[in-house]
N, C-alpha and C positions, 0 to 999 in steps of 0.2 A: 657821460651821456651822449656826447658828441660822437663817440665811436659806435653808437647804436648797438651797444651790448644789451640785448633784450633781457637777459637774465638779471643783470645788474640793475637796469632801469626798473624792472618789475619788482625786485626785492626792495629796492630803495623806496619806491612808491608805497609799498606795503608797510615798510617800517615807519615811514613818515605818517601814514594813516594811523598806525598804532600809537605813535607819539601824540598825534592830534587828539585821538580819543582819550589818552591819559591826561591831557590838559583840560578836558571838559569838566565843567562844574557839575557835581552831583545834584540831581533834582529830587526833592522830597516827593513822596507819593501824593501828599496833599496838594502840592503844586501842580501835579499832573492832572488832577481832577479839575482844577480851576475853581473859579468862583463865578458869581453872576457876571454876565457880559458887561453890565454897566460899570463894574468895578475893575475890569481888566485894563491893563495899560494899552494904549494905542499910539500909533505914530511911528516914525522912523526910529529904529534903534530900541524899540520897546522890549524886544526879546534879547538884546545883547547883554552879556554878562562877562565880567572879567574872567579870563582863563586862569587856570592854575599854572604856576610857574614850576617847571621840573628842574631839579638839581642835575648836575652833570652825572652824578652817580645813579640817579633814577633813570636818566636817559639810557645810560649804559646797561642798566638792569633790564629795561624794556627791550632793547636791541638784542641783548643776550638771550632773553626769553623767546624772542621771535626766532632766533637761530636754533635754539634747542628744540623748539616746537617743530621746526622743519626736520631736524635730525630724528626726532621721535617718530614723526609721520613716515619718514623714509625707512626707518627700521621696521615699521609695521607692514610695509609693502614688500612682502616676501615672494609673492607669485611672480613668475617670469614675465607675465604680461605687463606688470607694473614696473619693470626694471628701468625704463626710460624716465618715468615720473620720479622714482626714487633717486635717480642720478640728478635730475633737475633740483629736487629738494636739497640734496647734499651740496650742489653747486651754489644754491641760494644761501644756505647756511655758511658756506665758506666766504661768500661776499660779505655777509654781516660780521663774521669773525675778523675778516681782513680790516674792516672799518674800525672795529673795536681795537685791534692791534695798533693801527695807525694813530688812534687817539690815545693809546697807552692805558686803556681801561680793562684789558683782559686779565 
């Protein structure tokens, strides 16, 4: 990131967000509706929940899915006006696959 490689920084931030979302605890629909205000928890940390812990295989699976999603999107951009965006998407996928290769999980 110190090299200011914008493509790498952008794709890593996106992958980290996907991993963060995967660690989120699912919330039941009944919890979304809530209950009476007087029964709701209050105070610091009242909404905190233990995050799910992802295995190394699951992390690799999510990163691979992010890369493949970019390749699929690039394949759909067939018009000449979208050539630059398709190239960016392929470069982003290459960054993710490079990290999977370096981790030995491809």
